[in-house]
C-alpha positions in Angstrom: 84.0 217.7 74.2 83.0 218.3 77.8 81.8 221.5 79.3 83.6 223.3 82.1 82.1 226.4 84.1 84.4 229.3 85.3 83.2 232.4 87.0 84.4 236.0 85.3 86.8 237.8 87.6 85.2 241.3 86.9 81.3 240.5 86.9 81.2 236.9 88.5 79.1 235.8 85.6 79.2 232.0 84.8 81.0 231.1 81.6 80.8 227.7 80.1 84.1 226.7 78.3 84.4 223.5 76.2 87.5 221.3 76.6 88.7 218.8 74.1 90.2 215.4 75.2 93.8 215.3 75.5 94.1 212.0 74.0 92.2 209.4 72.0 91.1 207.1 74.7 91.1 209.5 77.8 87.9 210.7 79.3 89.6 212.4 82.4 92.1 214.7 80.8 90.9 217.7 78.9 92.5 220.6 77.2 91.3 224.1 77.7 92.1 227.5 76.4 94.6 229.6 78.5 92.6 232.5 78.0 88.8 233.0 77.3 86.5 236.1 76.9 83.5 236.6 79.3 80.3 236.6 77.2 78.7 239.2 79.7 81.4 241.8 80.1 84.1 241.1 77.6 87.0 240.8 80.1 89.8 238.4 79.3 90.0 235.7 81.9 92.7 232.9 82.6 91.9 229.3 83.0 92.8 228.1 86.4 95.5 225.4 86.5 93.6 223.0 88.8 
């Protein structure tokens, strides 16, 4: 698991999202949820494609 930080679009609070490796051997490609809920304000956010 790897932690990624994203800012909420509504309150600009930093959220930490955990990503899972896409394959058994990879350490550079991770799967992230498409949507996540801000821990501070509860707004639904989408994960950037970058």
